[in-house]
C-alpha positions, 0 to 999 in steps of 0.5 A: 740725811746724807743717805737720803741726799746720796739716794736722791743724787743716785736716783737723779743720775739714774734718770739722767742716764736713762734719758740720755743713753737708754731712750735714744737707743730705744727710739733707734730700736723702734725706728729699726723695727719699723724699717724691718716691718716695712721691708717685710711688707715690701718682701711680702708684696714682691713675693705675691707679685712674683707668684702672680707672674708665675700664675700668669706665665702658666696661664699663657702656656695654655695659649701658645698656639694662639700666641704663635698665630699672633707672632706670625701675623705680626712678625718682629721685623718686616721680613721683606724677603719673606714677604716678597717670596710670599707675594711671588708664590701667591701670585703665581699660585693664583695664575698671575704674573708679578711684574713689579714690587716696590717698597714705598715706605717703612713707618717705624711706629704708628699712633693709635688713638693718640698713644704711641704704638709699637706696630710698624707699617710697611707700604708696598706697590705691586703690579700683577697681570692676568685674568680677573678671576686669578686676581680675585683668587690672589686677593683671597690668598692675601686676605686669608694669609696669617700676616696682617696685609691691608690693601690700601689702593687698587687700580687696573688697566686692560689693553684692548686686544689682550686677555690679561689685565694689569693690576696695580696694588698698594698694600700695607703690611704690619709688624712690630 
């Protein structure tokens, strides 16, 4: 009988030890395994993401010429000295005299369809003088330029006995 009681007590002690020591460690182990699986899934997702980014990067290398055209059309800053030089060169190339250039406004960002945009706008007022055909050539040069130049307003006046016409333009130039 003593042996049965000792066996039962040993068996109870074993169950108590299993429930108090082993099962909590097993739960910790299961929790740790779940964490490892989550981290592995996260790593797998990030590897796929970076692989996708590298594919996109390789694909963008095929479009470097087009991207460089976009960069020249929308420079990172307004580059006003270069723009003034372009306007002076274009006006003289078309046979006009650039008499005045004023920077009216520099807008930091423009809202497009309710969403804020990174595109900046610079408004300039130009005064050029010369014959009408030269002015048409000047507008054609502005239209064909790589920069995004938009003619916002135009007015002209001519003196009665002079051949040259005075043209006042307000243009908008975009950058980002």
